C-alpha positions in Angstrom: 4.8 -9.1 -35.3 7.3 -10.1 -32.6 10.0 -8.4 -34.6 8.1 -5.1 -34.5 7.5 -5.4 -30.8 11.2 -6.1 -30.2 12.2 -3.0 -32.2 9.8 -0.8 -30.3 10.9 -2.2 -27.0 14.6 -1.7 -27.9 14.0 2.0 -28.7 11.7 2.7 -25.7 13.8 0.9 -23.1 16.7 3.4 -22.8 14.2 6.3 -22.5 12.3 4.5 -19.7 15.4 3.5 -17.9 16.7 7.1 -17.9 13.5 8.4 -16.3 13.6 5.8 -13.6 17.3 6.3 -12.9 16.9 10.0 -12.1 14.3 9.6 -9.4 15.6 9.9 -5.9 13.9 8.7 -2.7 14.1 11.0 0.3 14.4 8.4 3.1 15.9 9.1 6.4 17.2 6.1 8.5 17.7 7.9 11.8 16.2 6.6 15.0 13.1 8.4 16.3 13.5 11.5 18.3 11.3 10.3 21.2 10.7 6.7 22.2 7.1 5.5 22.1 5.7 4.3 25.4 3.4 1.3 26.0 0.3 3.5 25.9 1.1 4.9 22.4 2.0 1.5 21.2 -1.3 0.0 22.4 -3.3 2.8 20.9 -1.5 2.4 17.6 -2.0 -1.3 17.5 -5.7 -0.9 18.5 -6.3 1.6 15.7 -4.7 -0.5 13.1 -6.6 -3.6 14.2 -9.9 -1.6 14.1 -9.1 -0.2 10.7 -8.4 -3.7 9.3 -10.9 -5.8 11.2 -13.7 -3.3 11.7 -15.2 -3.3 8.2 -15.2 -7.1 7.9 -16.7 -7.4 11.4 -19.4 -5.0 10.4 -20.2 -7.0 7.3 -20.3 -10.3 9.2 -22.5 -8.8 12.0 -25.0 -7.6 9.4 -24.8 -10.5 7.0 -28.5 -11.4 7.5 -29.5 -7.9 6.5 -27.5 -8.1 3.3 -29.1 -11.5 2.4 -32.6 -9.9 2.4 -33.9 -8.7 -1.0 -36.1 -5.8 -0.3 
């Protein structure tokens, strides 16, 4: 069985490599046009914190409600 898998892998590998090799990423590494101020930075960090910690905080705050079997 390992010989069959090796044969299939040997035939499929060049095809898979060719498809991956032709993909191009469109990344631009230039600096931002406008600098962000402290207000925008604080709002961004606050939103990310809320998005990450909000759901877990909600669950912990309502843990007793989830324990009840009604």
